[in-house]
N, C-alpha and C positions, 0 to 999 in steps of 0.2 A: 504494500500500500504506500502510495506517495504522500508527501506533504505538498503544500501549495506550490512552493518553489520548484519542486521536482515535476509536478504535474503540468504546470503551465507550458513549458517549451514543447513537449510532445503533443499536447492537446491542440496547440496552435499550429504545429506542423501538419497535423492530420486533416486540416481543412480541405485540401485538394482531394482527399479520399472520399469526401462527401458521405461520411459515416452517418448512419441513422441516429445514433446517440452514443454518449459516453456514460457508462454505468458506474456510479459510486467511485469517482476518481480519487477521493480523499477518505481518510478514516471516518468512521461513523460519527465520531464526536466532533468533527471539525465542520459544522454546518456553516459557520461564518466564512471559513476558507472556501467552501463550495460556492457560497454567494459571490465572493470575489472572483473566483475562477469562472463562474458562469458569465460574469460581466465581460470577461476578456476573450472568450472563445465563441465561435459561431455554432459549432456542433451542439445540439441539445444535451444538457446534463440531466441525468435521471438519478434520483436518490433511491438507494436500496437499503443498505444496513442503517443509514441515518434515520430512516423512517421506522422507528421501533415502537412508538406509542403515539396516541393522538396529539399529545403536546409537542412531540418532535415534529410531526407533520405540520402543525400550526406554526412552529418556528421556521420550518423550511419555507412555508408559504409566506410568512411575514417578512423574512429576509430575502425572498425571491432567490433561494439557493438552488432551485432545480426547475427544469422545464416539465418534469414529470416524475412519477413515482413508480417503483416496482412494488406490487403488492403480492405477497405470498400468504395464502389463507393460514398456513401453519404458523408463520411468523407473526401475523396479526392477532392470532388467538382464536381463529375460527371464522365462520361465516358472518355472524353478527358484527364482530369488530371490523371485519373486512368491509362490510357495508358502510360502517361509520367512516372508515378511511376513504372509501369511494365518495361518500357525501361531501367530505371536506375538499377532496380533489375537484369534484364537479363544481362546487360553489366557488372555487378559486379559478376554474377554467384550466386546471392542470391535467395533462395527459396521464393516463394510467396504463401500465402494462402488468398483467397478472403473470407472475413467474411461477416457478415450481422448484421443488427439490428433486433430485434424481430418485424417483420412487415409482410405485406401481400405479395402476389405474385407480385403485382405491385412494391413493394419495392425491391424485389429480382430479378426482371426481367432484369434490366440493368447489374447486375453482371453476370447473366446467359449468356447474350449476350457477355460480355467481355470474359468470360471463353471459349465460343465457338470460338471467333474470335482471341484469343491470344494463340499461341502455347506454349509460355513459361509458362503462368499461368496454362494451362491445364495439365501440367506435374505433378502437386502436388495435394495432398489431399486437398479438399475444404470444406468450412463450410457454404455455402450459404443456410442455412436451416431455415431462419426466418419464412416463412409461415408454415412450418411443426411444429415448436415449438409453434407458436401462436395457431394453431388449434389442437395441441397435436396429430398429425398424422405424423408418419415418413415414411409411404408408402402410395401412392395414387393409386386408381384405375382409375384415370383420370376423374372421374365423376365431372362435373362442379357443383359448389355450387351456389345456387341462390343468396346468400347474400354476395358475395365477388367478386372482379374483377378477371378476368382470368389472371393469370400470368404464370410463367414457370411451366411446368408439372413435376411431380416427380414420376418416376417409378423405384425405387431403384437407379436412378441417375437423375441428373438434365438435362433438355434440354430446350433450348430457344424456343420461339414461331416460327412458320414456315414462318411467313409473316413479311414484313417490320414493323418497329416500335417496341414497347415494348409488343405487343400482348394484348393490352387492348381493350376491347369492352365495350362501355358505355351501361349500362343497364338502359334505360330511365324509364322503368316501376318501377324499384327498387327505382330510385331517386325520382320519383313522389310520390311513396308510403311513402317514409321516409323523405320527405322535411318538414322542420319545418314550422308549421302553421304561417301564417302572413308574410312569406318571399317569395319573388319571386326568381326563379332561375336566377343566374347571367350568362351573356355570354360575350364573347369578340371575336372580329373579328381579326384574325391573320393578315389580310392584312392591318390593321391600326396600327400595333405595330411598 
């Protein structure tokens, strides 16, 4: 991770490359430095790690430290908090890109639902491709894989599951086959929580 003085020269040199954006060029805690850098470069600067809580997003907006935000539902704390982040971004006119961690379709499914449900987020290019990178497949024919949960489907674009919930169907046979020997499956009754 660079400091401001290290980031400025390469960010300025990259202008002819016509990059789409520069993601989190400074440490998460240097929001003021990102604001100074953003004033000096033409390429849009997006905050990722700097957007940790709502008050950080407000600080990014107030200081005009970024042209956009990366929102990861896991980092934000779930769908409700992600919707709050999106509301702040929309009210300030800030672009939003929903990113992901390298995970399964189950990991990416909440973000797929968020993108389908939120008109502001769906305006921008998105990066919710964790399952594709994990399985080294960037196009899917929709064929279910026996060894992973069913999450969002990818056919050149992402779409959420068509039923309520995250689209996860428990594969009891897979769990029984892969259960560690000597351990019994754990269960919990939701009506007792």
